[in-house]
C-alpha positions as CSV (number, residue, x, y, z in Angstrom):
1,M,27.4,-53.8,-105.7
2,T,25.1,-56.3,-104.2
3,S,24.9,-58.7,-107.3
4,F,26.7,-59.8,-110.1
5,D,23.8,-61.4,-111.9
6,W,23.8,-59.0,-114.7
7,L,27.5,-60.0,-115.6
8,D,27.6,-63.0,-118.2
9,L,31.4,-63.9,-118.3
10,S,30.6,-66.7,-120.7
11,K,30.5,-64.0,-123.3
12,L,34.1,-63.5,-122.8
13,Q,35.1,-67.2,-123.7
14,G,37.4,-67.2,-126.6
15,I,38.4,-63.7,-125.9
16,D,42.2,-64.6,-126.6
17,R,41.3,-65.7,-130.0
18,D,39.5,-62.1,-130.5
19,I,42.9,-60.4,-129.0
20,R,45.2,-62.2,-131.5
21,E,42.8,-61.4,-134.3
22,V,42.6,-57.7,-133.6
23,F,46.6,-57.7,-133.8
24,T,46.8,-59.7,-137.0
25,G,48.6,-57.5,-139.3
26,A,50.3,-55.3,-136.6
27,E,53.5,-57.3,-136.3
28,E,55.4,-54.2,-137.3
29,Y,54.1,-52.4,-134.1
30,V,53.6,-55.3,-131.6
31,D,55.4,-58.6,-131.7
32,R,54.1,-62.0,-131.1
33,D,55.3,-62.5,-127.5
34,R,53.4,-59.1,-126.7
35,V,50.1,-60.2,-128.1
36,E,50.3,-63.6,-126.2
37,A,51.2,-61.8,-123.0
38,I,48.1,-59.6,-123.5
39,A,45.8,-62.5,-124.3
40,A,47.2,-64.5,-121.3
41,S,46.6,-61.5,-119.0
42,V,43.0,-60.8,-120.0
43,N,42.1,-64.6,-119.6
44,Q,43.8,-64.7,-116.3
45,R,41.7,-61.4,-115.4
46,V,38.3,-63.2,-116.4
47,Q,39.3,-66.1,-114.4
48,M,40.1,-64.1,-111.5
49,M,36.6,-62.3,-111.8
50,E,34.9,-65.7,-112.1
51,T,36.7,-66.9,-108.9
52,F,35.6,-63.5,-107.1
53,I,32.0,-63.8,-108.4
54,L,31.9,-67.3,-107.0
55,T,33.3,-66.6,-103.5
56,Q,30.9,-63.6,-102.6
57,Q,28.2,-64.0,-100.5
58,P,25.1,-62.1,-101.6
59,Q,24.3,-58.9,-99.7
60,V,21.2,-57.4,-98.6
61,D,20.6,-53.7,-98.8
62,S,19.4,-52.4,-95.5
63,T,18.4,-49.0,-93.9
64,E,19.5,-50.4,-90.3
65,N,22.7,-48.4,-89.9
66,D,21.4,-45.2,-91.6
67,V,21.9,-41.7,-90.1
68,V,18.7,-41.1,-88.2
69,E,19.3,-37.5,-87.5
70,N,21.3,-34.8,-89.3
71,N,24.0,-33.4,-86.9
72,A,25.8,-31.4,-89.5
73,A,27.3,-28.2,-88.1
74,Q,25.3,-25.2,-89.2
75,Y,27.2,-22.7,-91.2
76,L,26.0,-19.0,-91.8
């Protein structure tokens, strides 16, 4: 991947609220601490992705190191 321009992480702002909402009414199956752990984990991953994107240097596609001649073995 050479660019993250297509990825709008601002759309994930408030995802923790959405996660809590999804689990509303499911307390019989998923306890509150687990829901909070899931929400925190997702928030952490979004932050990690933001940091990763900010630290990446733009890359330029090039054919400079491409194979010039096909030297694959010949099979009968």
